N, C-alpha and C positions, 0 to 999 in steps of 0.2 A: 400326481402332476405337480411340478414345482411352480411356485408363484412367480409372476413376471418380476423382473428386476427393474429398479428405478434407473432410467437412463440419465446420466449426469454428463454434462460437457463442461470442461474446464479450460479456460484460455489463460495462458501464462504459466504453464506447467514447469518451464525451465527457469522461471524467475525467482527472485528472493521471496516474495510473498506467495505467489502462486504455487511454487514447489513445496513450501511449508504447509500450505492448505491441502495440497494433493496428498502429502504424507499423512496428514490427519484423517483424510477420507479413507485412505488405504488401511489405516489402523483403527478405524471407527468400529464400535461394537456391532454395527449393522453393515459392515463393509461387504459381507457376502451377498447382500441384497442390492448392491450398487453395480451398475454397468458404466464404467467411467471411460469416456473418450476425451482425448486431448489433442490440441493442434500444436505441432512442433515443426520448426524449420529444418532441422537436421535429420538426415537419414540415420546417422550413427546414433543419435539420442533416441530416435524412434525405436530402433532395435533394442536399446537398453530398457526403454520403458515397457516394452512387451513383457520383459521378465518380471515386472512388478504387477502384472495382471491388468495393465491398462491397454486400451486400444488407441494407438497413436495414429494420427493422420498427418502426413507431411504436407506442409503448406504454410501460409502466412495470413495474417489478418488483412493484408492488402488485397488478397483474393476474396473479394466480398461475396462472390457467387458461392464459392466453396464454404465460406463461413456461414452464410445464410442457410445453406443446406444442412450443415452439421447441427446448427442450432435447432432447426426444425425437428430434428430427431430426438431432442432432449427435453425431459420434463423439468430438469433443474440445470441452470447455467450459472457457473461461477466465472465472472469476468475479472481477471486479475492481471491484465496486461496494461496497455497504455491508457491512462485515465483521460487523455485529451484527444483520442482518436474518434472523432465524430462519425466519419464514414463507416468505421468498423461497428460502432454502436448502432448506427442505422441499419446495417446488415443484420446484426443480432436481433434487433427489434422486429425487423421484417420476417425473420425466421420464426420468431415467437408468435407473431400475428398469424402466419400461415399455419403453424401447428394448431393454434386455437381454432382457426376457421375449419380445419380439416377434421380434428378429433374432438372439438368441444372441450379440450383439456385447458386448464388454467395453469400455465407453466409458471415457474419461479425464476426470477433473475436476481442474483446477489452480485452487485457491482462494486468494484473497488475504486474509490475516489481519493480524496485527501483533504486534510484541514488547511492545505495551502490556499484553498478558496476563501479562507477567512482573512487573508492578507490584502485584499483588494484596496487599491487606492493609497497604499502606504508609501510614504517617503521617509520613513523613520531612520533608515540607514544605520541601524544599531545604536542610535543615540539615546533612545528612551523606550520604556514600556508603555503600551496603550492600556486604557482602562476597560475597553469592551471585552467581555468574556462571553463566548457563544455556548449555548446549552442545546444539546441535540434533542432534548424533549420539548423545546420551544419552537413550535412550527412557524409561528409568525416571524420570529427572529431569523430563522433560516431563510424564509421566503423573502426577507428584506434584502438579502444579498443580491447585488446587481447581476444581470445576465452575462456581463463581461468579466466576472470574477474567474480566477484560475479554476479550471475543471468544470465550471458551472454550466457551459453549454451542453456538455454530455449529461450531466446530472439532470438538467431540466428535460432533456429528451427522455430519459429513463422515467422520471416522474410522470410525464405526459402519457407515456405508454400505459402506466398503471391506471391513470385517470380514464383512458379509453377502454379499459376493461378486459384486455386480452392477455394480460400478464400481471402477476403480483411482483412488485419490485422493491428491493431493499438496497440501500447504499451504505457501505462501510467506509468511513473516512479516517484512515490512520493519520496520526501526527508524525513527528520524527521517529522513525523506527530504528532501533539499535540492536546490536548483538550480531554475531556471526551465526548464520543458520547452520544447524547441525542435524542433518537427516540422512537416511540411506541414499536419497536421491543426490545429495551433495557428494557422498562417498563414491557414488557410481559415475560421477562426472556429468550428471544431467542438470543439476540445479546450480544457479548462481547463489553463493552463500552471503553476498555482501549487499548492504544497503547503498544509498546514494548520498544523502545529505552529509553525514559525518565523514565518510571516506573522501568526499570532495574537499572538505576543510582540511583533512589530514594531508592530502596530496599537495594542496596549496602551501600548507605550512612546511612540509618537507622540501618543496621546491624552493622556497625562499630561505630555508635554513633557520627559521624562527617561527614560533606559533603566531598565527594571525587571526584576526577577527574583523568584522565589519563595524566601523565606528568604535563605540565603547563596549560593544557586546551586551548592551543593556536590554535589548528586545527579548521577549519571552515567547517560547513555543511549548506545546505539549510534547510528551514523549511516550513511547511504548516499546516494550521488548518484543522481538519478533515472535517468540513462542506465545506470548500473551495476546498478541493481535490475532494469531492463528486460532487461539482459543475462542476469540470473539466470533470468527466466521462459523465455527462448529456449533457454538452455543446458539447463535442466531438460526442456523440451519435446523438444529434439533428442535428449537422452539417453533419454527414454522411448520415442521412435520407433525409435531405432537399436539400443538394447540394454535393453529393458524389464526383463529379469530382474536387471540390475545396479543398478537404481534403486529405493531404498526407497520404499514407499507405505504408505498406511494409518497404523498406529501408528508406523511407521518412516519416514513421509513428511513430516516437518517440515523446512523449509529456511529458516534465518534469512537475511534480507537486511541484514547489518550488517558494515561494512568497517572501522570504527574506533569509538572511544569518546570522548565529549566531556562536560565538565561544563556544566550549564546556564549557569553564569557566563560561560563562553567565548562563548556565543551572545549573551548580553545585553551583554557588553563590546563585541563586534563591532557590535551595533546602536548602542551608545553612540558608538563611533568614527565610524560613518556619520552619525549625527545631528549630531555636532560638525562634521564636514566639510561638512555641508549647512546649517549654521547653525541647527540645530533644537534644540540643547542646549548649555549652557555647559560641561558635564562629560560625559566618556564613562564615568564610574564608575557602574555600576548600583546602585540602591537597591531594598530589598525592597518589593514591593507590599503595601499594607495589605489587610485583609480586605474592606474596602469597594471597593477597586480591583479585587480579584479578582472580586467579584460584578459590578461595573460592566463590566469589559472581557471577562470570560470567561463570564459568565452565571450562575455559581454558585461557591461556595467549592470544591466538589469539582473542577469543571473547571479552575479556576485553579490549585489545588494539584497538578493532574496534571503541570504543568510543574516540579514539585519532587520527582517520583518518580524512582526508579532502574529502569532496564531494561537490565541488563547481559547481553549476548548474544555468543556466539562461534559463527561460521558454519562450523564444521568440516565439517558434512554437505554444505553448499552447495559448499564448496571441494573436497570429495572428488569431486564430479561434474564439476569443471572450471571452477567460477566463480573468476575471478581479479580481484577489484576492486583498483584501484590508487589510488583517491582516498581521502584521510584527513581528519583534523580540520582541517589547514591549508587544504584545499580548501573545507571547510564554512565556515570563518571568512571566507575570501576571497569567498565567494558572497553574503555578507549584504548588502553595500552595494547590489548590483543589486536585491535583493529590496526593500530600503527605498525605493529610487528608483521601482520599479514600483508599490508601494503608494501612494506619494505621487502618482504620475501617475493612478492609479485614483481617488483621493480628489478630485482636481481636476476630473475629468471628470464 
C-alpha cells in the first residue's frame, strides 16, 4: 500500500514567482510524494498544466468560496499571488482553520509579501539613502512597522492566524527581483517570465527616449535573482518538513529575500547603456523623471515615486536556515540589457 501524498495548493502558478516555485516543486527530490493543485484563470493554461502532473482548477482568487474550499484540502499552501489581497487571504485562512478543526491537522502557509513594506512614510523621492536597515531576525524591529505599511495588513492577518494556533505561518519578503524566468512552464506559455519593478523603469525610459530615474536615483533597495529567491522558498519548505521546531514561524516567521543592495541610479544607468548600445539613446546618463512623466508612465505620482524609496533589508534569518545566495548587484546590472531587448521585442509584436 503506497503512502499518502502531501496535498499542496499553490496560488499564483502562472506568475513570475509562483511559476518558478512550482517548477522547483515539480523537480524536487520528493516530487513523487506531492499532490499539487493550482488555481488558474485560463482553461487553456489549465490543460497545459495537466501535462506537468499538476491538478489545475479553473477559477480566481476573487471566488473566495472556491478558494477557501481548495485551501481546506491542502496541508501546505504556497501563496504567491497578490500580496495586498486581504479578502483572498481571509478566505485562505478560513480554509486552513476549517481543515484544522476537521482533521486536527496543523497546516503550513508560506506567504509571499515583499520588502516594499519597509518603505513606509518615505518622501525621499530618490534624493537620498536612509540609514535604517531592517533585519529579518529582529522580531521587535519588524513589529515596529505600522499597520498601514505596504503589504502589512495581509502580513498581520497571517501572523495572527499563527498566534491563534490553527496554522503555522511563514512569510517570504523578496526585494527587487530581477532576471528573466526560464522554466519549462515559461516555454509552454504558462508562466509569465518577467518581473515588475525593473521592466516598469525600462518601459518608462524607452517611452521618453532617454534613461530615467526618480530624483537623483540615490535611494537604496535590496535585490535578488529570481532563481535564488525560488531557492529560498524550497529551503524554507524543506526545513519546515525536516525540522519544524527549529524554524521560526508566526511573529518569528519573516524571511527576507535580499542578497545585495543597489541604488536606483545603478539600474537606470544600466538601462541607459543598453539603450545606447541598441541605438535608442544618445546618452546613457539618466535624468530625473518630471512629475508629468511619473504620472504618464507609472499611473500616478505615488507609484512613480515608489522607485525613489529606500528598502534596506538584511536576510540574516533566511541565511540562518541555509539560504546562500551568490548573485549580487553586478549580476543585477548585467541582467538589464536582456530585459530591455525582451521588452522591445514585446512592443514590436
